[in-house]
C-alpha positions as CSV (number, residue, x, y, z in Angstrom):
1,M,-0.1,0.2,0.0
2,K,3.0,2.2,0.8
3,T,4.1,1.7,-2.9
4,M,1.1,2.7,-4.3
5,N,1.1,6.0,-2.4
6,A,4.6,6.6,-3.3
7,V,4.0,6.0,-6.9
8,A,0.7,8.2,-7.0
9,L,2.7,11.0,-5.4
10,L,5.5,10.8,-7.6
11,A,3.0,11.3,-10.6
12,V,1.4,14.4,-9.2
13,L,4.4,15.8,-8.2
14,G,6.1,14.6,-11.7
15,S,3.5,16.4,-13.8
16,P,4.5,20.0,-12.7
17,A,8.0,19.5,-14.1
18,M,7.1,17.6,-17.1
19,A,4.6,20.8,-18.3
20,D,7.4,23.0,-17.0
21,Q,9.7,21.2,-19.6
22,Q,6.9,21.1,-22.5
23,A,6.2,24.6,-21.8
24,R,10.3,25.3,-22.1
25,A,10.2,22.9,-25.4
26,R,7.3,24.8,-26.8
27,E,8.8,28.7,-26.3
28,L,12.7,27.3,-27.8
29,L,10.3,26.1,-30.8
30,A,7.9,29.0,-31.1
31,M,9.5,30.0,-34.8
32,W,8.8,26.6,-36.2
33,Q,5.0,27.2,-34.9
34,P,4.6,23.1,-33.7
35,Q,1.3,21.4,-33.7
36,S,1.9,19.8,-30.7
37,V,5.0,19.4,-28.2
38,A,4.7,16.2,-25.8
39,I,6.9,14.1,-23.7
40,D,6.0,10.8,-22.6
41,G,8.3,8.6,-21.0
42,G,11.6,11.0,-21.4
43,V,10.7,11.5,-25.0
44,L,10.0,14.7,-26.4
45,T,7.7,14.7,-29.7
46,V,7.5,17.5,-31.8
47,V,4.5,17.6,-34.4
48,L,5.4,20.5,-37.1
49,P,3.3,21.7,-39.7
50,Q,5.3,20.6,-42.7
51,N,4.3,17.8,-44.8
52,R,7.8,16.6,-45.0
53,I,10.5,16.9,-42.4
54,S,13.9,17.1,-44.2
55,E,17.2,16.9,-42.9
56,E,17.9,20.6,-42.7
57,I,14.4,20.9,-40.8
58,Y,15.6,18.6,-38.2
59,M,18.8,19.9,-37.7
60,A,17.9,23.5,-37.3
61,V,15.1,22.4,-34.9
62,L,17.9,20.9,-32.5
63,T,20.6,23.4,-33.0
64,S,18.8,26.5,-33.5
65,G,15.9,25.6,-31.4
66,L,16.1,23.1,-28.6
67,C,19.9,23.4,-28.0
68,L,19.7,27.2,-27.3
69,G,18.0,26.1,-24.1
70,F,21.3,25.6,-22.5
71,A,22.7,28.9,-23.7
72,M,19.4,30.8,-22.6
73,D,19.6,29.1,-19.4
74,K,16.2,27.2,-19.9
75,P,17.7,23.5,-20.6
76,L,15.6,20.4,-21.4
77,N,17.2,18.2,-19.0
78,G,16.3,14.5,-18.4
79,L,15.4,13.6,-21.9
80,S,15.8,10.4,-23.4
81,G,15.1,11.0,-27.2
82,I,13.7,13.6,-29.3
83,E,11.3,13.0,-32.2
84,V,10.6,15.7,-35.0
85,L,7.6,14.3,-37.2
86,N,5.6,15.8,-39.9
87,R,2.2,16.9,-39.3
88,H,0.7,13.3,-39.9
89,G,3.1,12.3,-37.2
90,R,4.6,9.5,-39.6
91,Q,7.8,11.0,-41.2
92,G,10.5,12.6,-39.4
93,Y,13.7,12.0,-37.5
94,V,14.7,10.7,-33.9
95,L,17.3,11.5,-32.1
96,E,18.7,8.9,-29.2
97,H,20.0,10.0,-25.9
98,G,18.3,13.2,-25.6
99,L,20.3,16.3,-26.2
100,A,23.7,15.1,-25.0
101,P,25.2,16.4,-28.6
102,C,24.1,20.1,-27.6
103,K,27.2,20.7,-25.9
104,T,29.2,19.8,-29.1
105,W,27.0,21.5,-31.2
106,N,26.7,24.7,-29.1
107,G,30.7,24.6,-29.2
108,R,31.0,25.1,-32.7
109,P,31.2,28.4,-34.9
110,V,28.1,29.6,-36.3
111,G,27.6,28.4,-39.8
112,S,30.4,25.2,-39.2
113,K,29.4,22.5,-41.6
114,T,30.8,19.9,-38.8
115,T,27.7,20.2,-36.9
116,Y,25.9,18.4,-39.6
């Protein structure tokens, strides 16, 4: 019974943190006007209004969007993966291991081709 109460308490307390992360992600991605931003099981899923997600759009969302959270003191911590999907949620790209590459990408000069 104590275990059930602890799990219920963690679920309730975890929700505000999750909502805060979603709000941060939505703010960082505002210029792409995402249809939805959701976090489920540590995976951030972003659905963009485009019919097709190209590699350029995907990398822009990461490097000029989500990774900027670290520079703006609004980091998205604790993510295990990022999905950037088209308007139908059927095509896109997945970044495994969360935003770990951001440290490397943020350290490169603007316009560096080695980021990709």
